[in-house]
N, C-alpha and C positions, 0 to 999 in steps of 0.2 A: 320372437324373443329367444335368445340363446340360453339354454338351461344346462347344457353339457358341452364340454370341450374334450375332444379325443386327440391324444398326442401320440404320434408314432415315436418309437424309441430309437432304433438304429438309424444314424445319419440325420436325425432330427433333434433329439435330446442328447444323444451321445454320438461320437464319431466311431464307427465300427465298419471298416471297409468290407463290403459284401464279399468280394472275391477272395480276399485274404482269409476272412473268417471261414468261408465255406471250405477252402482248401485245408486250413488248419484243423477244422472240425473233423473232416474226413480222415486226415492223417492221424490225428489223435485217437479217433474212434478205431481205426485199423490197428494202430500200435497197441491200444489197450486190450483188444480182443484177440490179437494174433497168437498170443501164448496161452489162450484159454480154450477149453474144449468146445465152447459155443461160438467160435469165430465166424460161423456161418450167419450170425446175426447181422454183421456189418452190411453186406449188400442188401439184405432185406430191410434193414433200418433206413438206408438211404432211399431205396425205392418207396418205402412207406411214407417218408417225409414228403416226397414229391407227389404222392397220390392224395394228400390231404386237401389239396385245392380242388379236387374233382368232386362233383356233385355225388353224394353218397348218403348212406343211412344216417339220418339226423339224430337217431337215438343214442349214438355213441359220441363221446367227447373225442377230441383229436388224439388224446393219449390212449384211450381205449381202442380207437380205430387203428392206431399205429401198432399197438401190442398185438391186436388180432391179426393184422396183415403180416407181421413178422412170424407169428405163431403158425399161420397157414403156410407161409413160404418155407419155414424150416422144419415144421413138424414138432416143434418144441411147445410145451405147455405154456399158456399165457402167464401163469404165475412165475415160471422160470424166466421168461422174457422180461416181465416187469421188474423183477429183482435185478437182473443183469443191467438193465437201462438205468435203474435207480443208482446202482453202485457206480456206474460210469460217471454220472453227473456228480455224485457225492465225492468221488475220488479225483476226478480229472478236470472238471469244468473250470476250476480256478486257474488253469493254465492259460485261459483266454484273456486274463486281466490285462496283459501287456498290450493287447490289440485295442483296448478301449481308451478313448480320450474324452474328457469333458467337452461340452459345447458351451461356449461363452453365453451367459445370460439364461441358460436353460433352467437352473435352479430358481433364479429370480422370477422367471415366467410362471413356474409352477406355484410358487408362493403367492404371487399376485393373483392367480386364478383361485387359489384357496380362499384368499381374502374376499374375492368377489362372490363367494358362496355359490359357485356353479359346480356341477358334478364334473370332476376331473377323471378322465380315463386314460390309463396307459394302454394304448391300442397298438401293441406290438404284435407282429405275426405270431400266432399262438402255436408254435412248433416245439417249444421247449417247456419244461415244467416251471412252476411258479418260482422255485428256489433259484433257477438259472436267471429268470427275469429280475428277481430281487437283487441278485449279485451284480448284474449289469447296471441297475439303478445305483447301487452303492459305488461301483467303480466310476460312475459318471458324476459322483458327488450330488446325487439327487435325493429328495425326500423318499423315505422308504414306506411311509404310510400316509393316510389321509385321503386316499383315492376312493372314488365311488366303485371302481373296478380296475383290476389289472388283468388283461387277457393273457391266458397261458394254455398249454395243451390240455390241462386237466379241467378247465371250466368252459371251453368253447367247442362248438360243434362244426365250425367252418374255419377256413384259413384264407388269407389274402391270396389272390385278388378277388375272391368270390364276394360279390356285393352282399350276400346273405350274412357274412361276418359282421358288417356294419349294422345291418338291420337287427341282428341278434344283440349287439351292444345297446342299441337304442331301447329295445324292449327290456333288457336287463336293468337299465338304469332309470326306466320309467319316463322316457321322453319320446316325443314324435321325432322322426328323422330330421324334419326341417327346423327343429329346436336344438340341433346338434351341429357343432363345428368340428371338422376334421383338419388337423394340421400335420402335414407330412411332406417328405421329400420326393416320393416316388409317384409319378403320374399313373403308372400301371397298378401299383399296389394300394395307394392311398387316395389320390385325388379322384380318378375316374370312378372306381367302385363306390366311393362314398357319395359322389354326385348322383350315381345311378339310383340310389335309394332316397335321394332328396335332401342330403345333408349339405350345409354350407362348407366351403373348403378354403384353405389358405396353403399355397405351395411354398416350400422352404428350399433355398439353395444352400446346401451344406458346405460348399467349397469357399464361401466368402468368409471374411474375418469375423463378422458378427451375424451369423445366419438368421438369428431370431430377432434382430433389431426391429425390422418392419412389423413382425408379428406383435411384439410388445407395444410398439407405438400405436398400432391399429387398435389393439384390444384395450389400450388405456384411454382412448378417446371417449369423452363423456357421452353416455347414452348408447354406446355401440351395442351392448348386450340387449338393450331394449328394442332394437330394430326388429321389425317383423317382416319377414320375406315369405309371402304365401307360396306354398309348394307348387311347382310347375309339374303337373301330373303327366307322366308318360307311361305307356303300357309296359315298358321294360323294367319299371320299378316295382311292379306288383308281385311278380314271382319271387324275387329275392326277399322282399319284405315278408311275404307269407312264410317262406322257408325259414328265414331268420327268426320269426316269431315262434315257430315250432321248436327251434333250437333253444331259444330263451325259456320256453315252457319246460323243457326237459332239464335245463340247467338250474332253474329256480327250484324245481321239485326234487332234484336229485338228493338222496339221503333223507327225504321226509320220513318222519317216524309214523308207523301205522296208525297210532291213535290221533295224530294231527288231522287226519282227513275229516273227522266228524266234529272237530272242535269249533265252536263259535267264539273265537278269541276276541272278536270285535263285536260289541253288543249290536243287535239288530242287523248284522251283516251275514252273508252266506258263509258256510263252512267251505273248506277246500273242495270236498266232494260235490257240493252244490254248484260251485263255480265251474268246475270242469264239466259237470253234467249240463250246465247252461251253454257252455261253448259247443258241446256236441249237439244239443238240441237246436241251437241257433244255426249251426252249419247245415243241418238236415232240413230245417223248417223255414229258415229265413234267408240266410246268406246266399247259398247256392241257388235255391229256387228263384230268388229275386234276379240274380244275374241271368238265369235261364230265360226268365220272362222277358227281360229287356232284349235279349238277342232274338227271341222267337216271335215277339209281338211288336206291333208298331205303336210306339209312344204309350206304353202301358201306364196305368195309374197305380202307384205303390203305396199301400197303407203302412203306417207305422207298425213295427213288430208288436205283438201282444205284450202287455206288461207282465214280466215274469213274477212268479209268486214270491211272497216274503219268506224269510228263513223258516218261520214257524209252519208254513203250509207247503213248503218245497220238499217233496219226497224224492230223495236221491234216486237216480236211474240205475244205480249199481252200488254194491258195497265195496267193490274193489276200485280204488281211485286210479291205479295204474292201468286197469283194463279200460276205464273210460278215456283216459289220455290216449291210449293206443287206438281206440275207436275214433276219437277226434282226429288224430293224425292221419289215419287211413281215409277218413272222409275228406279231409283237407287235401290230401294228395290226389284224390279223384277230382276235386275242384281244380287243382293245378294242372292236371292232365287236360281237363276241359278247356281251361284258359289258354293252354299252349296251342290249341287247335283253332283259336279264333283268327279270323282274317283281320288285317290291319284296320279296315274300315268299320269292323263290327265293334271296336272299342268305343267309337263315338256314337253308337246308337242311343237314342234319347228315351227318356222316361220322365214321368211327373211323380214327385214324391210328396206325400202329405205334409212333411215338415221341411224338406230341403228345397222344394219347388222343382224347377227344371233341372234335370241331372242327366248323366250319361252312364253307360256301363262301366267306363273307366273310373268315374267318381264313386260308384257304388262298390267296385272292387277294392278301391282304396279305403273306403269306409269299413269294409270287412277286415282289412289289415289293422285299421285303427281300433275296431271292436276287439280284436285279439289283444292288442297292447293295453287297452283299458282293463281287461280282466286279468292279464298277466301281472299288471301292477297291483291289482286287487289281491291276487294270490300272494304276491311278495309281501304286501302289508299284513295280510292275514297270517302268513307263515311266520313272520317276524314276531308275532305276539303269541304263538302257540307255546304251550308249556308241557 
């Protein structure tokens, strides 16, 4: 069942020629800064944008990573860099409006999806701040609100074509990847990486008169969203799913107030600190040891994980929530390093599970990623009720 639809923006919902935009952006950036004392920001800015697609520290949003990269390259303080970039977007980004053209039927498609009560995500490459994305939506005659998520440099930890970008979106909106549909024009940036993490995809040809006609026709077919397509598990989907989950965890918790960590905002449910403590304990005691057993033993029998304590009897493992998150990320990164060393035939090693029956290392690794998303969604719901 499809619960979320991800929509690429440029050359899917709006026409924005990539080459012209890139050249115009660089020219305007250079012109803006050439008369300023901090003109050395320009080459560092361009290089920083290119580096966002590289696997890096997931604790930083794209905006934070870009600012840090420029700061290190120029020797300027991060605050000065952030202010300069903010002023550029505020003062000059409007100049790109003439490059943007509406796409026939794009607004109707979005409104139709809103009526179907699915989560609608503007899944544009998150290289620019939210205000710049919102401007392009307006220039394209598209709704400005009502979305489950608009990806931008300030809320995402990965960029296209990294498949972890799509896994982060799934975890942020509370769906499994196979419950999401990605619609985009680029095979490299949209279709292939979304498929890698298990999403359904529809490719768009932007050069035809009505590029979204087939998309609208398909999605309007009765029962289309109720179709269930079981995920076809592949080893290459596990690593980006796990990385994307970590990015979503940081994204959801960013800005959490200190007193929220201990609040039981939902009766008989764990607090935030208890949830992240459970993730940490599970990684150490269940998730990784289970994978290790499957690789090292022949057809091992796996018991269900012990039932975790109820909120009243759950003593948090630490008083500092961010410290627990950091420990969990460190533990998960060790798991990822271990998974990266597996031989191709080891992913299919078998085991017997007390609940799932016959299973494999690949299925259990995928279950670990699902376990992440279950509790990330729990964190999201809990955080939404904290006061």
